[in-house]
C-alpha positions in Angstrom: 0.0 0.0 0.0 1.1 3.5 -0.8 -0.2 6.7 0.9 -0.8 10.1 -0.6 -0.6 12.7 2.2 -1.9 16.2 1.6 -0.6 18.6 4.2 -0.7 22.4 4.6 -3.5 22.9 2.1 -1.6 21.4 -0.7 -3.7 19.9 -3.5 -0.9 17.8 -5.1 1.1 14.9 -3.7 3.8 12.6 -5.1 4.0 9.1 -3.8 6.7 6.5 -4.1 6.7 2.8 -3.5 5.2 1.3 -6.7 7.3 -1.1 -8.8 6.6 -2.3 -12.3 4.9 -5.7 -12.5 3.4 -5.4 -9.0 -0.4 -6.0 -8.7 -3.1 -5.4 -6.2 -1.6 -2.2 -5.0 -3.7 0.1 -2.9 -3.6 3.9 -2.7 -4.6 5.5 0.6 -5.5 9.2 0.8 -4.8 11.3 3.8 -6.1 14.8 3.6 -6.8 16.3 7.1 -8.3 19.5 5.7 -10.7 17.9 3.1 -13.4 15.3 3.7 -13.4 12.9 0.8 -16.6 10.8 0.7 -16.9 7.2 -0.2 -17.7 6.7 -3.9 -15.5 9.6 -4.9 -14.2 9.0 -8.4 -10.4 8.5 -8.9 -9.3 9.0 -12.5 -6.0 7.3 -13.4 -4.0 8.3 -16.4 -0.8 6.8 -17.8 0.2 7.9 -21.3 -2.8 6.9 -23.5 -4.3 4.6 -20.8 -7.1 5.7 -18.5 -9.1 4.1 -15.8 -11.7 5.1 -13.2 -12.0 3.6 -9.7 -14.1 4.6 -6.7 -12.8 5.5 -3.2 -13.9 3.3 -0.3 -12.8 4.1 3.3 -10.1 6.4 1.9 -8.6 3.7 -0.3 -8.6 2.7 -3.9 -6.8 0.1 -6.0 -4.2 1.2 -8.5 -5.0 -0.4 -12.0 -2.9 -3.5 -12.5 -2.7 -2.8 -16.2 -0.9 0.4 -15.5 1.6 -1.3 -13.2 2.9 -3.3 -16.2 4.5 -0.1 -17.5 7.4 1.9 -16.1 5.7 5.2 -16.8 4.4 7.3 -13.9 0.7 7.3 -13.2 -1.3 10.5 -12.5 -4.5 10.2 -10.5 -7.1 12.9 -10.0 -9.6 12.9 -7.1 -12.9 14.0 -8.7 -15.9 14.9 -6.6 -19.4 15.0 -8.2 -22.1 17.2 -6.8 -25.7 17.4 -7.9 -25.0 20.0 -10.6 -21.3 20.1 -10.8 -18.0 18.2 -10.5 -14.6 19.2 -9.5 -11.0 17.9 -9.3 -10.0 18.5 -5.7 -6.6 16.7 -5.6 -4.0 15.2 -7.9 -1.4 12.5 -7.2 1.7 11.7 -9.1 2.7 8.0 -8.6 6.3 7.2 -9.5 6.9 3.6 -10.7 10.3 2.0 -10.3 11.3 0.0 -13.4 12.3 -3.7 -13.2 12.4 -6.7 -15.6 9.2 -8.7 -15.9 9.3 -11.8 -13.6 9.1 -15.1 -15.4 6.0 -16.1 -13.4 4.1 -12.9 -13.9 0.4 -13.5 -14.8 -0.8 -11.3 -17.6 -4.5 -10.3 -17.8 -5.1 -12.4 -20.9 -4.3 -15.6 -19.0 -6.8 -17.7 -17.1 -4.8 -17.6 -13.9 -5.4 -13.8 -13.8 -8.8 -14.4 -12.3 -7.2 -14.8 -8.9 -6.4 -11.1 -9.0 -9.9 -9.9 -9.7 -12.5 -9.0 -7.1 -15.2 -11.6 -6.6 -17.8 -11.7 -9.4 -15.7 -10.5 -12.3 -14.1 -12.4 -15.1 -11.0 -11.5 -17.2 -11.8 -8.7 -19.6 -14.5 -7.1 -17.5 -14.1 -4.0 -15.4 -16.1 -2.3 -12.6 -18.5 0.2 -14.1 -21.1 2.5 -12.7 -24.6 1.0 -12.5 -26.4 4.4 -12.7 -25.6 8.0 -13.4 -27.0 9.1 -10.1 -25.0 7.1 -7.6 -21.7 5.4 -7.2 -22.8 1.8 -7.3 -20.6 -0.4 -9.5 -21.0 -3.7 -11.2 -18.9 -5.9 -13.4 -19.3 -5.2 -17.1 -17.6 -4.4 -20.4 -16.2 -1.1 -19.4 -13.4 1.1 -20.6 -10.6 0.3 -18.1 -7.3 0.4 -19.9 -8.9 1.8 -23.0 -6.5 3.9 -25.1 -7.6 7.5 -25.5 -7.6 9.3 -28.8 -5.5 12.4 -29.3 -8.8 14.5 -29.3 -9.9 12.9 -25.9 -6.5 13.7 -24.4 -6.7 17.3 -25.7 -10.2 17.6 -24.2 -9.0 16.3 -20.8 -6.0 18.6 -20.7 -8.0 21.8 -21.4 
């Protein structure tokens, strides 16, 4: 587990401790001056990869797919309100490079199922059930989907 600590009103944190080819890594958020409710969206970006996860008890899982790369991951804490949404914090996660272990289980292999939360199958991701709440279910979502240049430009505006 890695922890992003936001002190002194800072809105950005850098965390260390992730290594390429790890899996099941958990990110904990500590922000004394901000209350971050369960169900808050965490948007992960790495190059052209993107993923969305939801905060529970101040913790969220780092996407395993992104840990296969040695590129840093940027995460944004995005809070939705009834008529608006805002990015309240950002996290830069540094990944240490290392060679792929011989016994590493890639997502396309049957053995990868042991890494998934109960109920899902390889190739599925947790997606929102409805637009009005943060309930999730297994489905054919967009986790790990490559973004187009236009989508990246829109995100970076």
